N, C-alpha and C positions, 0 to 999 in steps of 0.2 A: 065476326070471329076470325074467319081467315083474312082478313084483314091486319088481325094487329098480328098474330100469329106470321105473318111477311116480315110486318114491320122489325118485329123482338129477332125474325133472323136474317134482315138487314143488318141490322145492330151487331150481332153477335158476329156478322161478318168484317164487317169495319173492325169490328176491334182485333181479330183473329191478325186482319191482311196490316192493324198497322203494325201490329208486334215481327212481319218482316224487316229488313234491310239490308244494305248490303255495305260489305267492310272495302275498298280498293287495296288494290295492290301496293305495297308496301308500307300497307303501314297495318294496326291492330285495335283492337275495339276492346274496353275493358267496361266489362257489363258489371253494376250493383244490384242489389237487389233490397230492397226497403233503407237505402246510406251504403248498405255493406255488401263490400268486394265477394264476386260472386263467381267470376270465370273474365276470361279473355277467347275472343272472338277470329277465327283468320280471317284472311282475302275471301269473299267471293259473298252468296248470299248467307242469311244467317238471320235467328229468330229468336227473338226476346219474349218475356210474360209481358203482354200490355199492363199498363198501369203499375204493376207492378215491381219488371224490372226494367232500369233506365243505363242508357249507354255514356256510361261516368266521361270519359277521355278514349279520344282517338289517336293515337300515338305511331309516330312517324316514325320506321327505322331506316329510313334512308340518312346518305350524309348530309351533315348540316355545314357551313361554312357559316364563320361571321369578323368584321373587320376589327383591329384594335388601332388605337392612336391612344398611348400613354408618356408618359413622364419620369424619367426615372433620376435617379443621384450619383453617381460612383466616389470612390474613398476617397480622392480628392476633390469634392465639390463641385466637379462639373455636372453639370446638368445634360442628359441624353435624351435625346424625341425618339421612341421605337414606334412603325407601324409596321403592323403584324397582321398574320390572314390562319385564322384559326379553323381547324377540318377534324371534328368529331361527331359520333355517332352511339345509337344506342348499340350495347353493347351485344346482342344475340336477343331473339325473341321469344325466349322459354320466357317460362309463366314469373317465375322469382323475380328472373330481371325486369318485365312489363311492371309488375308491380311499385316494383323503386321505381319506375320512373314517374310512373303515373303519382304515385303518392307523397314523395320524397319533397315535391315544392307542389305550392297553388297553382302554381302558371307557370309559361314559358318562361314570360319576363320576372321573375325570380329567379331561376335558371340562369338564363341569362344573365341575369348581373352576379350569381354566386360563380360562373365558373371564367366571366368577366375579369374579378376581384381576385379570384386565386391566379390567373395568370401573371394581370400584374404586378400582384405579390410578389410571386414567385420570382419572375425575371429581377424587379426592384430587390428583394433580398439577394442577388446573386451580382448586381452589379455593386454592388453597395460594399462588396469585397475586394472588388478589381477599381483598377486603375484608370482616366480617362484616355491614357493614349494606349492599353491593354484590349480596350472595351472592342476596337473595328477588328481585330485578328479572332474576336472570338465570340462569333457567333454562331459556330457548330456547337459550339463547349454551350453557350447560352441554350440554346434548342434540346441540345440532349440532356441537361441539367433538369427542368420544365417540364420534361417531359416523364422525367425522370421521379417528379415528388407529386405532378399531376393526376399521373394515373391512377394513383390511389385511391384520390381522391373523387375521382369519377365513379371510379369501378362502382364505389361506397354508395353512387346518386344512379349506376346502371347504366352509363357510359360509357366508351374508348375513346382517347383522343387520337386520332386516325394523323395529326400533321398541324406541326406549325412550323408557320414559313416566317422567318424577321427579315420584312423585303425591305425597309430604311432604317437606318441609324445614324440620327443626328445630331451636333454639338448645339451649342449657343454661338452667333454669329461670328466674334470676336474669339469665340474658339475654333473656329475653322479657318477662319483667315490665317489665324496662328501656324496650324495645321498644313494649310498650302506654302506658306512661307519656310517651312521646315521642309518637307516634301523638294521644295524648289531648291532650296538651298543642299540638299544630299545629290538635288539629281545634275544642279554644278560642280559639286567636286567628284561626285562618281565621274563626269564627262570631264574636269579636268584630270585625274588622274590616271582615263582612260588617253587621254590624247599624250598625257605623261609617259606612260610606258610605252605607249605607239611610237613616238617619238623616238626612245629611247632604243626600240627595238629597232628603227630606219637605221639610229648614227651605228648601234652594232653589227648592223648588217652587212653597211656602206665600208665600217672602219675591216671588215670579216674578207672584204669583196678587193679593199685596198689591199691588203694585207697580203691576199694569196696572188693579185697581177702582179703587186713587187715579186714574191714567190717564184711563181713562175719565169718573170723576166730575168730574174735569177737565177735561173735553174738555165733559159733560154740563154742567157748570155757565156755562163759557165758549160757550158757543150761546145758555144761557138767559137768560143776559146779555146775549146780543147781540139774543135777539131782546125780549128787555123795553126795551132801549134802544130799537129800531126800533117798539117799542110805543108808548113816551111821548113818541120823536121825533111820530110819527101823531099822535097823541094832543095836542102841543101845537101842530100842523101844522092840525089841522082845526079845533080853537079858536082859532086866530088866523085864519082863511079864515073861521069864522063871524061872528067878532067885526065884522071890516075889513066884511062882509052888514050886518048890524048897526045901524057907524055909518054907511054908505051912506046906509042906508032913511031914520034917522033924522035927516039932513040934507037930505036931499031932500024930509022932510016939516017941516024947521023949525024941531028938537027938540035937545034939548041932548044931545049922545053921551056925556058926565056919568053922565046915567043908566045907562047899560051899564055905567062902573064904580062908582054906586053897588049896581047891582045883584049883582055880579058879586061886591062887599066883603059885601053881610047874609051872601048865599049862603055864605060862606065861614066868617060867622061862627055860622051855622046847624049846617053841618056839623062845624063842631067842639064844637058841645054837644051833637052826638046821636050823634055815631061817639068822641067822642072818650073811650078808659076809664083814668081814673086819672090821664095826663099832663096835666101842667098847661102850659099856655101864655099868654103875655104880650103883651095886645096893646092897642094905645093906643086907646081910646076916646072919648078928645075929637075935638074939630072940626078941630085940630091935624094930630091924628094921621090922620085919614082924610085931609085933604087930604095930605098925605107920602107916606099907603101910595097916593093915588089918584094924587099924581104918578108917584110907581115902578113902578106899575102902568102907567101911558101911557108915560114913556119903557122899557116894555119891551117893549111892541105897538109902538113905532116901530121898535124898533131888529131887532124879527120883519119889520114890514114891507121893510125896506132889506134 
């Protein structure tokens, strides 16, 4: 009798301990009783009624990622190939959210298929309204449009779209080659325009520099001419002053002032002979020529004196 009691006690303990289980961190367990939802259990050691309650599903509330590759067609019938990464997670660990996640889809495979098809459909709808030349510059707009549309659907499933990254956008080889040629030709055009602008600037600066140099040289020549004129005028004034003083002294000494003119004449002839370098100067060496020259010099002196 005691043996039978121990046996039943052992069976009861086994049944009780079979109701104990653990829920790992980052997951939530969904418990059903006789096939009907009963409650959710949090991470740690938990208990369910043996034989009556079952763990229907363990749901991870951690972030999940999936890579997508698909094709879309633009408004001008160009094939576009996308490679993207989708990051999503359960919206929160509240009971209503967990119930949506647990019972909306039969399995994670069905959820993934619906999620991928929803993302692809939204991107294809957006791309179909744009031209091929616009797509590469609309990466950010594509992501924002998809997030706006898909978030409402995912929230109804108990999920939230954390991030969508479009890592690569490509076209058919023929289109890629033509785009490369367009880029290359635009680069050549920009280079030619830059070179032309640089040449224009260089020539303009050179012309400005040459003009400034001519202006500076002209200013210097004008200043030099002014100084030379002042020097000649000063020289003439000094000569006239000296000759006047000499003439006054000779008058006081009762000497003929024509001696001064004769001296100037001989000094001029001497200077022509010594300093001449092949240039020909015709002088009238007769007495009449000398007298005529002397009269002209005296007339000039008289004008300077007046």
